PASEMAR-163014 format. One record per atom (N, C-alpha, C): y, z, x; residue number from 1; atom name; residue in three letters. Coordinates in steps of 0.02 Angstrom, whole numbers. Atoms other than C-alpha are relative to their C-alpha. Last residue first. Layout:
N
<r north="Y" up="Z" east="X" k="NUM" a="CA" r="ALA"/>
...
END
This chain:
91
<r north="15" up="63" east="58" k="91" a="N" r="LYS"/>
<r north="4832" up="5422" east="5127" k="91" a="CA" r="LYS"/>
<r north="42" up="-18" east="2" k="91" a="C" r="LYS"/>
<r north="34" up="84" east="-10" k="90" a="N" r="ARG"/>
<r north="4831" up="5522" east="5277" k="90" a="CA" r="ARG"/>
<r north="8" up="-53" east="-32" k="90" a="C" r="ARG"/>
<r north="-72" up="45" east="-43" k="89" a="N" r="ARG"/>
<r north="4978" up="5644" east="5232" k="89" a="CA" r="ARG"/>
<r north="-35" up="-48" east="31" k="89" a="C" r="ARG"/>
<r north="-42" up="51" east="33" k="88" a="N" r="ALA"/>
<r north="4829" up="5705" east="5110" k="88" a="CA" r="ALA"/>
<r north="65" up="-63" east="23" k="88" a="C" r="ALA"/>
<r north="42" up="37" east="14" k="87" a="N" r="ALA"/>
<r north="4715" up="5761" east="5231" k="87" a="CA" r="ALA"/>
<r north="33" up="-38" east="-47" k="87" a="C" r="ALA"/>
<r north="-4" up="66" east="-66" k="86" a="N" r="ARG"/>
<r north="4849" up="5846" east="5338" k="86" a="CA" r="ARG"/>
<r north="-48" up="-45" east="-49" k="86" a="C" r="ARG"/>
<r north="-66" up="72" east="-24" k="85" a="N" r="VAL"/>
<r north="4891" up="5939" east="5177" k="85" a="CA" r="VAL"/>
<r north="4" up="-52" east="59" k="85" a="C" r="VAL"/>
<r north="7" up="34" east="53" k="84" a="N" r="ALA"/>
<r north="4692" up="5992" east="5137" k="84" a="CA" r="ALA"/>
<r north="114" up="-53" east="16" k="84" a="C" r="ALA"/>
<r north="42" up="68" east="4" k="83" a="N" r="ALA"/>
<r north="4681" up="6033" east="5285" k="83" a="CA" r="ALA"/>
<r north="-3" up="-28" east="-49" k="83" a="C" r="ALA"/>
<r north="-2" up="49" east="-76" k="82" a="N" r="ASN"/>
<r north="4818" up="6175" east="5311" k="82" a="CA" r="ASN"/>
<r north="-33" up="-64" east="-3" k="82" a="C" r="ASN"/>
<r north="-52" up="30" east="17" k="81" a="N" r="ILE"/>
<r north="4762" up="6232" east="5145" k="81" a="CA" r="ILE"/>
<r north="30" up="-45" east="39" k="81" a="C" r="ILE"/>
<r north="27" up="45" east="20" k="80" a="N" r="GLU"/>
<r north="4584" up="6264" east="5216" k="80" a="CA" r="GLU"/>
<r north="64" up="-20" east="-50" k="80" a="C" r="GLU"/>
<r north="-4" up="53" east="-37" k="79" a="N" r="GLU"/>
<r north="4672" up="6345" east="5349" k="79" a="CA" r="GLU"/>
<r north="-29" up="-49" east="-41" k="79" a="C" r="GLU"/>
<r north="60" up="24" east="18" k="78" a="N" r="ASP"/>
<r north="4781" up="6468" east="5256" k="78" a="CA" r="ASP"/>
<r north="-34" up="-62" east="37" k="78" a="C" r="ASP"/>
<r north="99" up="-53" east="-28" k="77" a="N" r="LYS"/>
<r north="4892" up="6531" east="5384" k="77" a="CA" r="LYS"/>
<r north="-42" up="-21" east="-42" k="77" a="C" r="LYS"/>
<r north="27" up="69" east="-17" k="76" a="N" r="GLY"/>
<r north="5042" up="6397" east="5345" k="76" a="CA" r="GLY"/>
<r north="-59" up="60" east="28" k="76" a="C" r="GLY"/>
<r north="-19" up="9" east="-99" k="75" a="N" r="GLY"/>
<r north="5144" up="6522" east="5319" k="75" a="CA" r="GLY"/>
<r north="-38" up="-10" east="19" k="75" a="C" r="GLY"/>
<r north="39" up="-39" east="-42" k="74" a="N" r="THR"/>
<r north="5031" up="6567" east="5153" k="74" a="CA" r="THR"/>
<r north="50" up="-10" east="73" k="74" a="C" r="THR"/>
<r north="13" up="-61" east="30" k="73" a="N" r="LYS"/>
<r north="5180" up="6520" east="5030" k="73" a="CA" r="LYS"/>
<r north="-31" up="50" east="34" k="73" a="C" r="LYS"/>
<r north="-46" up="-46" east="-18" k="72" a="N" r="MET"/>
<r north="5240" up="6376" east="5134" k="72" a="CA" r="MET"/>
<r north="-14" up="74" east="-45" k="72" a="C" r="MET"/>
<r north="-1" up="-10" east="-81" k="71" a="N" r="GLN"/>
<r north="5074" up="6292" east="5123" k="71" a="CA" r="GLN"/>
<r north="74" up="51" east="-8" k="71" a="C" r="GLN"/>
<r north="68" up="-58" east="-38" k="70" a="N" r="ALA"/>
<r north="5051" up="6341" east="4947" k="70" a="CA" r="ALA"/>
<r north="17" up="1" east="61" k="70" a="C" r="ALA"/>
<r north="-53" up="-63" east="39" k="69" a="N" r="ASP"/>
<r north="5255" up="6257" east="4895" k="69" a="CA" r="ASP"/>
<r north="-72" up="42" east="55" k="69" a="C" r="ASP"/>
<r north="-58" up="-26" east="-45" k="68" a="N" r="THR"/>
<r north="5191" up="6093" east="5012" k="68" a="CA" r="THR"/>
<r north="34" up="50" east="-8" k="68" a="C" r="THR"/>
<r north="43" up="0" east="-55" k="67" a="N" r="LEU"/>
<r north="5038" up="6060" east="4901" k="67" a="CA" r="LEU"/>
<r north="36" up="39" east="74" k="67" a="C" r="LEU"/>
<r north="18" up="-68" east="7" k="66" a="N" r="LYS"/>
<r north="5134" up="6095" east="4734" k="66" a="CA" r="LYS"/>
<r north="-56" up="8" east="56" k="66" a="C" r="LYS"/>
<r north="-43" up="-84" east="-12" k="65" a="N" r="GLN"/>
<r north="5272" up="5984" east="4807" k="65" a="CA" r="GLN"/>
<r north="-72" up="45" east="-5" k="65" a="C" r="GLN"/>
<r north="-18" up="-21" east="-73" k="64" a="N" r="ASN"/>
<r north="5146" up="5836" east="4861" k="64" a="CA" r="ASN"/>
<r north="28" up="71" east="-14" k="64" a="C" r="ASN"/>
<r north="76" up="-18" east="-64" k="63" a="N" r="LEU"/>
<r north="5073" up="5825" east="4692" k="63" a="CA" r="LEU"/>
<r north="19" up="21" east="58" k="63" a="C" r="LEU"/>
<r north="19" up="-71" east="1" k="62" a="N" r="SER"/>
<r north="5263" up="5835" east="4615" k="62" a="CA" r="SER"/>
<r north="-66" up="11" east="22" k="62" a="C" r="SER"/>
<r north="-7" up="-44" east="-15" k="61" a="N" r="LYS"/>
<r north="5298" up="5696" east="4703" k="61" a="CA" r="LYS"/>
<r north="-9" up="71" east="-26" k="61" a="C" r="LYS"/>
<r north="33" up="-17" east="-56" k="60" a="N" r="ARG"/>
<r north="5155" up="5583" east="4639" k="60" a="CA" r="ARG"/>
<r north="53" up="62" east="58" k="60" a="C" r="ARG"/>
<r north="79" up="-16" east="-12" k="59" a="N" r="PHE"/>
<r north="5210" up="5616" east="4483" k="59" a="CA" r="PHE"/>
<r north="-27" up="13" east="37" k="59" a="C" r="PHE"/>
<r north="14" up="-66" east="10" k="58" a="N" r="ILE"/>
<r north="5386" up="5593" east="4513" k="58" a="CA" r="ILE"/>
<r north="-76" up="58" east="-14" k="58" a="C" r="ILE"/>
<r north="-31" up="-40" east="-67" k="57" a="N" r="GLN"/>
<r north="5360" up="5428" east="4570" k="57" a="CA" r="GLN"/>
<r north="-7" up="74" east="11" k="57" a="C" r="GLN"/>
<r north="78" up="19" east="-61" k="56" a="N" r="LEU"/>
<r north="5261" up="5383" east="4421" k="56" a="CA" r="LEU"/>
<r north="12" up="35" east="78" k="56" a="C" r="LEU"/>
<r north="50" up="-46" east="4" k="55" a="N" r="GLY"/>
<r north="5395" up="5434" east="4326" k="55" a="CA" r="GLY"/>
<r north="-64" up="-17" east="35" k="55" a="C" r="GLY"/>
<r north="-14" up="-46" east="0" k="54" a="N" r="ASN"/>
<r north="5507" up="5334" east="4397" k="54" a="CA" r="ASN"/>
<r north="-20" up="44" east="-6" k="54" a="C" r="ASN"/>
<r north="45" up="-25" east="-73" k="53" a="N" r="GLN"/>
<r north="5404" up="5199" east="4359" k="53" a="CA" r="GLN"/>
<r north="32" up="38" east="39" k="53" a="C" r="GLN"/>
<r north="80" up="6" east="-7" k="52" a="N" r="GLN"/>
<r north="5419" up="5220" east="4173" k="52" a="CA" r="GLN"/>
<r north="-42" up="3" east="67" k="52" a="C" r="GLN"/>
<r north="13" up="-66" east="24" k="51" a="N" r="TYR"/>
<r north="5605" up="5265" east="4183" k="51" a="CA" r="TYR"/>
<r north="-87" up="-10" east="-7" k="51" a="C" r="TYR"/>
<r north="-43" up="-45" east="-69" k="50" a="N" r="TRP"/>
<r north="5660" up="5093" east="4251" k="50" a="CA" r="TRP"/>
<r north="-35" up="65" east="-7" k="50" a="C" r="TRP"/>
<r north="50" up="6" east="-25" k="49" a="N" r="VAL"/>
<r north="5537" up="4998" east="4099" k="49" a="CA" r="VAL"/>
<r north="3" up="50" east="94" k="49" a="C" r="VAL"/>
<r north="63" up="-49" east="7" k="48" a="N" r="LYS"/>
<r north="5648" up="5108" east="3994" k="48" a="CA" r="LYS"/>
<r north="-52" up="-42" east="44" k="48" a="C" r="LYS"/>
<r north="-11" up="-70" east="-17" k="47" a="N" r="GLU"/>
<r north="5803" up="5050" east="4096" k="47" a="CA" r="GLU"/>
<r north="-64" up="30" east="-36" k="47" a="C" r="GLU"/>
<r north="-8" up="-5" east="-104" k="46" a="N" r="ARG"/>
<r north="5748" up="4865" east="4111" k="46" a="CA" r="ARG"/>
<r north="17" up="75" east="-3" k="46" a="C" r="ARG"/>
<r north="92" up="-17" east="-24" k="45" a="N" r="TYR"/>
<r north="5698" up="4875" east="3902" k="45" a="CA" r="TYR"/>
<r north="-18" up="4" east="85" k="45" a="C" r="TYR"/>
<r north="9" up="-62" east="31" k="44" a="N" r="GLU"/>
<r north="5891" up="4946" east="3868" k="44" a="CA" r="GLU"/>
<r north="-64" up="-5" east="24" k="44" a="C" r="GLU"/>
<r north="-10" up="-64" east="-31" k="43" a="N" r="PRO"/>
<r north="5974" up="4812" east="4000" k="43" a="CA" r="PRO"/>
<r north="-42" up="60" east="-40" k="43" a="C" r="PRO"/>
<r north="-18" up="-92" east="22" k="42" a="N" r="ASN"/>
<r north="5871" up="4668" east="3910" k="42" a="CA" r="ASN"/>
<r north="35" up="49" east="33" k="42" a="C" r="ASN"/>
<r north="-77" up="6" east="4" k="41" a="N" r="ASP"/>
<r north="5872" up="4508" east="4023" k="41" a="CA" r="ASP"/>
<r north="35" up="51" east="-15" k="41" a="C" r="ASP"/>
<r north="-31" up="4" east="63" k="40" a="N" r="LEU"/>
<r north="5666" up="4557" east="4081" k="40" a="CA" r="LEU"/>
<r north="79" up="2" east="19" k="40" a="C" r="LEU"/>
<r north="-11" up="38" east="22" k="39" a="N" r="LYS"/>
<r north="5582" up="4485" east="4242" k="39" a="CA" r="LYS"/>
<r north="47" up="17" east="-74" k="39" a="C" r="LYS"/>
<r north="-11" up="80" east="-14" k="38" a="N" r="LYS"/>
<r north="5604" up="4598" east="4361" k="38" a="CA" r="LYS"/>
<r north="35" up="-69" east="-40" k="38" a="C" r="LYS"/>
<r north="-73" up="-27" east="-8" k="37" a="N" r="TRP"/>
<r north="5595" up="4762" east="4264" k="37" a="CA" r="TRP"/>
<r north="42" up="-83" east="17" k="37" a="C" r="TRP"/>
<r north="-28" up="18" east="46" k="36" a="N" r="MET"/>
<r north="5433" up="4676" east="4231" k="36" a="CA" r="MET"/>
<r north="59" up="32" east="-7" k="36" a="C" r="MET"/>
<r north="-9" up="58" east="7" k="35" a="N" r="GLU"/>
<r north="5380" up="4646" east="4419" k="35" a="CA" r="GLU"/>
<r north="39" up="9" east="-85" k="35" a="C" r="GLU"/>
<r north="-37" up="39" east="-47" k="34" a="N" r="VAL"/>
<r north="5431" up="4811" east="4469" k="34" a="CA" r="VAL"/>
<r north="6" up="-81" east="-35" k="34" a="C" r="VAL"/>
<r north="-58" up="-12" east="18" k="33" a="N" r="TYR"/>
<r north="5336" up="4881" east="4319" k="33" a="CA" r="TYR"/>
<r north="53" up="-38" east="53" k="33" a="C" r="TYR"/>
<r north="-10" up="57" east="67" k="32" a="N" r="TRP"/>
<r north="5192" up="4788" east="4371" k="32" a="CA" r="TRP"/>
<r north="70" up="36" east="-22" k="32" a="C" r="TRP"/>
<r north="1" up="44" east="-4" k="31" a="N" r="ASN"/>
<r north="5184" up="4860" east="4546" k="31" a="CA" r="ASN"/>
<r north="5" up="-34" east="-77" k="31" a="C" r="ASN"/>
<r north="-48" up="-17" east="-26" k="30" a="N" r="GLU"/>
<r north="5197" up="5044" east="4504" k="30" a="CA" r="GLU"/>
<r north="33" up="-96" east="12" k="30" a="C" r="GLU"/>
<r north="-64" up="6" east="34" k="29" a="N" r="LEU"/>
<r north="5073" up="5014" east="4393" k="29" a="CA" r="LEU"/>
<r north="60" up="17" east="21" k="29" a="C" r="LEU"/>
<r north="-19" up="28" east="40" k="28" a="N" r="GLU"/>
<r north="4966" up="4953" east="4527" k="28" a="CA" r="GLU"/>
<r north="49" up="-29" east="-63" k="28" a="C" r="GLU"/>
<r north="-52" up="49" east="-42" k="27" a="N" r="ASP"/>
<r north="5032" up="5066" east="4647" k="27" a="CA" r="ASP"/>
<r north="-2" up="-61" east="-48" k="27" a="C" r="ASP"/>
<r north="-36" up="-17" east="-3" k="26" a="N" r="LEU"/>
<r north="4948" up="5208" east="4519" k="26" a="CA" r="LEU"/>
<r north="73" up="-66" east="30" k="26" a="C" r="LEU"/>
<r north="2" up="20" east="54" k="25" a="N" r="ILE"/>
<r north="4778" up="5127" east="4489" k="25" a="CA" r="ILE"/>
<r north="86" up="20" east="18" k="25" a="C" r="ILE"/>
<r north="25" up="86" east="37" k="24" a="N" r="ARG"/>
<r north="4763" up="5079" east="4655" k="24" a="CA" r="ARG"/>
<r north="31" up="25" east="-39" k="24" a="C" r="ARG"/>
<r north="-50" up="29" east="-18" k="23" a="N" r="ALA"/>
<r north="4818" up="5276" east="4708" k="23" a="CA" r="ALA"/>
<r north="4" up="-66" east="-15" k="23" a="C" r="ALA"/>
<r north="-67" up="-18" east="24" k="22" a="N" r="LEU"/>
<r north="4706" up="5362" east="4571" k="22" a="CA" r="LEU"/>
<r north="58" up="-42" east="46" k="22" a="C" r="LEU"/>
<r north="10" up="29" east="56" k="21" a="N" r="PHE"/>
<r north="4552" up="5248" east="4647" k="21" a="CA" r="PHE"/>
<r north="53" up="38" east="-28" k="21" a="C" r="PHE"/>
<r north="-4" up="51" east="2" k="20" a="N" r="GLU"/>
<r north="4586" up="5301" east="4804" k="20" a="CA" r="GLU"/>
<r north="12" up="-13" east="-64" k="20" a="C" r="GLU"/>
<r north="28" up="22" east="61" k="19" a="N" r="SER"/>
<r north="4598" up="5488" east="4769" k="19" a="CA" r="SER"/>
<r north="37" up="-88" east="11" k="19" a="C" r="SER"/>
<r north="70" up="11" east="-47" k="18" a="N" r="GLN"/>
<r north="4636" up="5589" east="4932" k="18" a="CA" r="GLN"/>
<r north="-5" up="-52" east="-40" k="18" a="C" r="GLN"/>
<r north="-37" up="38" east="-68" k="17" a="N" r="LEU"/>
<r north="4826" up="5636" east="4843" k="17" a="CA" r="LEU"/>
<r north="-40" up="-47" east="31" k="17" a="C" r="LEU"/>
<r north="-25" up="65" east="71" k="16" a="N" r="LEU"/>
<r north="4702" up="5681" east="4675" k="16" a="CA" r="LEU"/>
<r north="44" up="-38" east="56" k="16" a="C" r="LEU"/>
<r north="45" up="48" east="2" k="15" a="N" r="ARG"/>
<r north="4616" up="5788" east="4816" k="15" a="CA" r="ARG"/>
<r north="12" up="-54" east="-55" k="15" a="C" r="ARG"/>
<r north="10" up="39" east="-56" k="14" a="N" r="SER"/>
<r north="4775" up="5860" east="4857" k="14" a="CA" r="SER"/>
<r north="-67" up="-32" east="14" k="14" a="C" r="SER"/>
<r north="-38" up="28" east="-30" k="13" a="N" r="ALA"/>
<r north="4822" up="5919" east="4711" k="13" a="CA" r="ALA"/>
<r north="4" up="-79" east="68" k="13" a="C" r="ALA"/>
<r north="28" up="45" east="45" k="12" a="N" r="GLU"/>
<r north="4676" up="5997" east="4678" k="12" a="CA" r="GLU"/>
<r north="51" up="-61" east="-11" k="12" a="C" r="GLU"/>
<r north="66" up="26" east="-17" k="11" a="N" r="LEU"/>
<r north="4676" up="6082" east="4836" k="11" a="CA" r="LEU"/>
<r north="-16" up="-43" east="-40" k="11" a="C" r="LEU"/>
<r north="-13" up="63" east="-93" k="10" a="N" r="ALA"/>
<r north="4861" up="6123" east="4776" k="10" a="CA" r="ALA"/>
<r north="-56" up="-27" east="36" k="10" a="C" r="ALA"/>
<r north="-40" up="66" east="16" k="9" a="N" r="ASP"/>
<r north="4807" up="6185" east="4593" k="9" a="CA" r="ASP"/>
<r north="4" up="-40" east="62" k="9" a="C" r="ASP"/>
<r north="9" up="54" east="40" k="8" a="N" r="ALA"/>
<r north="4678" up="6298" east="4650" k="8" a="CA" r="ALA"/>
<r north="34" up="-61" east="-12" k="8" a="C" r="ALA"/>
<r north="23" up="22" east="-72" k="7" a="N" r="ARG"/>
<r north="4800" up="6381" east="4800" k="7" a="CA" r="ARG"/>
<r north="-52" up="-40" east="-57" k="7" a="C" r="ARG"/>
<r north="-19" up="43" east="-58" k="6" a="N" r="GLU"/>
<r north="4911" up="6423" east="4644" k="6" a="CA" r="GLU"/>
<r north="-29" up="-45" east="56" k="6" a="C" r="GLU"/>
<r north="-11" up="82" east="28" k="5" a="N" r="LYS"/>
<r north="4786" up="6460" east="4526" k="5" a="CA" r="LYS"/>
<r north="8" up="-21" east="23" k="5" a="C" r="LYS"/>
<r north="74" up="43" east="12" k="4" a="N" r="ALA"/>
<r north="4718" up="6610" east="4654" k="4" a="CA" r="ALA"/>
<r north="5" up="-76" east="-34" k="4" a="C" r="ALA"/>
<r north="76" up="9" east="37" k="3" a="N" r="SER"/>
<r north="4873" up="6651" east="4680" k="3" a="CA" r="SER"/>
<r north="-50" up="-23" east="-1" k="3" a="C" r="SER"/>
<r north="27" up="54" east="76" k="2" a="N" r="ILE"/>
<r north="4986" up="6641" east="4827" k="2" a="CA" r="ILE"/>
<r north="-57" up="30" east="-34" k="2" a="C" r="ILE"/>
<r north="66" up="1" east="43" k="1" a="N" r="MET"/>
<r north="5071" up="6779" east="4920" k="1" a="CA" r="MET"/>
<r north="-14" up="-58" east="-27" k="1" a="C" r="MET"/>
END
């Protein structure tokens, strides 16, 4: 069984995952962090940049996890959740 809040969160996660704007911003930030990491000589600064870049990956994974969890809790029987999963995976 899935709560109304979990369902709403999953649908919002799908909407965010499908957002071209958000994807572009996250990609730009990730690329910037990678370039900064390559240029830095100081190990402490490199570690900080790595943590920031890793945070972006965790954010994306968290959105996907919300959606996947909702699909599992509904046993794959909620067509709106299933459609949201399919739409998010196309991006």
